[in-house]
N, C-alpha and C positions, 0 to 999 in steps of 0.2 A: 454389400449391398442394394437396395431394392430399386433396384431404377427403372421400373413400373411408378411406383408410387412418389417417385422424389421427382420423374418428369412429368405424371398424374399431379401434381402438388405445385411445381415454380409453373408452369402454364396455366392452371387455373387463377396463377394470382398476378395474373395477369394486365394490365389493363387494358381498354377500347379505347382508340379515338376514331370520329368520320372521316372520310374522309371524301368529294366529288366522287362518284362513279362514275366507271365507264360505259358501263351498261345504261343504255335506253331505261330497261324494266326499272331501275332503282338511281335516288337522288344521291344517294348518298349510300359510301361504303366501310363498311364496323368494320374497322383496319385494330389490328391485337396487335400491342406491341410486346414482341416475347423475350423471353431470358435473354435473346441473342443480339438484341437492340439495348440493351440499356444492363446490365447485369447478371453476367453469367457465372451462377457460382459455380465454388471451382468442383462442389458432389452434381451439379446437372453437367458438369461437363464427361465427369467423370460414366453417370450413367448417357449419358447423348452416344459415346464412342458405345458400351457394351449395348445398345440399342441397336446401333446403326449397323454393329459386327455380328446380331440375331439376324437382322435385313438385310445382312449384304454376303452370308454366306456362303452360296449357293455358286456368287460369281465372281468371290475375291479373288480366286484360284487362277483368271483369262484373264484378270481385271491387266494394264500395265500402271493405269493414273487415278487416281481422283481429278474430274473436274467442278471445279467449283465457279461458278457464277458472282460477280461483285454484288452486293457487296458482305448483308450476312450472311452468304454460303459458306463467306471466310471463311465464318467464326468455327465451322465443321474442321476445319483442316487438323485438329489435334489425334480425330479420326483416321487422317491419310496417314498420319504419321506413326500412328498405334500398332497400323498393319503394313506398314514401310514399304509405302507406296507413293510413287512422286505426284507432284502437286500440281493443275496444271490448272491459272487463274482466266479468269474470262471477266476480263476488267470496260471497262467503262470510258477509255485512257487510248486515241488514237493513235498509231507511234511510229505511223506510216513505215514498214516499213513490207522488206518481198516478205512473205508468208504467213503472212498476219491474213484471218479474216475477219468478215463484222453480221454477226448476228442482231435483225432486230427485236429488242425488247416490248412486250408486251405485258402491263399488265392491268387487273380489277382496276381498277381507281384511275384518278387521272394523274398526270405528272405536271408538276411548271412546263416541266420539256418536253414535250412530243418528240416521236420520235426515238427516242431514247435508245442507245445502238453501245453493244458488247462488242468486245473483239476482243479477237483468238490468237494466243503466235504459238504453246506449247506447242499443238496437238501435230502431230508427222503419222506422216498415211502407217496404217501397220497397229497402229495406236486401238488397245481397246478400252479405251478410258468407264467409271462409273461416274454416269452426272447424278449427281446429291445435291439438291437444291434444298433454301430450309424451307420455304409451304410452295406446294405446288395447288393454285388456285382455277386461273382458266386451264392453265396447262400452256399455253404460245407460245413463253420462251423458252420451255425445255422442246418444244414443238422444233420451233425455232433454228436453235441448238443441234438437234439433231438432223437436219434439214441441210444445213450448210456443211457438215461434217460428214455426211453421207457424197454430196457432193465431191469431197475432197477425196476419197473408201477409205473411212473411217467407221468403225461400225460399234456399239456399242456392248460393254458388260452388262452391262446393268444400268438402269433407268429409276432415278426414284428423290423421294424427299422427307426433310424429318417429319413435318405434317404435309398433310391436304385436305384440300378445302374445296365447297364448290364441285365443279366437274374435273376439274385437271387432270385426276389421274384417266379416268373411262378417254377423256381427251386422246391423251394423249396415245394413248392404248390404241385406238380407231386408224388413229393418224401416222401413225409411226410404227404399225406393228409391234413395240418394245412393249408388255408387261411389266408398265410401272406401277410403284410402291414404295407406301409409307409408313412411319413408326407409328401413325395417330392422326387421325381426324378431328381437326379441330372446329369446332360448331361455338354460334352465339348464342345460348339458350340463358331465357328471363336476363337478359342485358352485360349479360359473366361469360370469361370464354372456359369453355368446358373443352377438355384431353379427351378425344377416346382410342384409347390405346392398345394396336393392332396386335393377334395372336402374331407370331412370331414364332 
């Protein structure tokens, strides 16, 4: 399978909608409705697993689990299963139990519910997770996750996203010292999504 061709084609066939921007510089944020959000074909799933294996090959051995933020990153769970790693989910639900910690979630677009929070119950001291998000735009959510985990003595084997957009990769690198990476850069050119795959 030519995983690069599959990811590029299906990403570039995605639609775009507009949300109010969280930035004071722009009024609207063009939001790409990716395969993770509408229909993820079987071939896209297989291509995603192959791409993530290549992207994360240097940190898989030391990783104890895969950390996936709600909601779209949950669809990357088949990757964790394919490499036989535990999955830890960051949920938007507060279970009100001991050992749970919360992370303030930040988005590049405005949401109806301001100050949305993610809750983590499954990480334990000594874990070496790989954080994988669907899209890393501003990097604020990943930075928040990393900082809260560090307070609990948890260090990451890797930090990544399927797509990068904006300055998120650079922001994560600058604020956490983790060399965040992504499978592809997502751009909007002539009002269409463009998928610029990285050399993995």
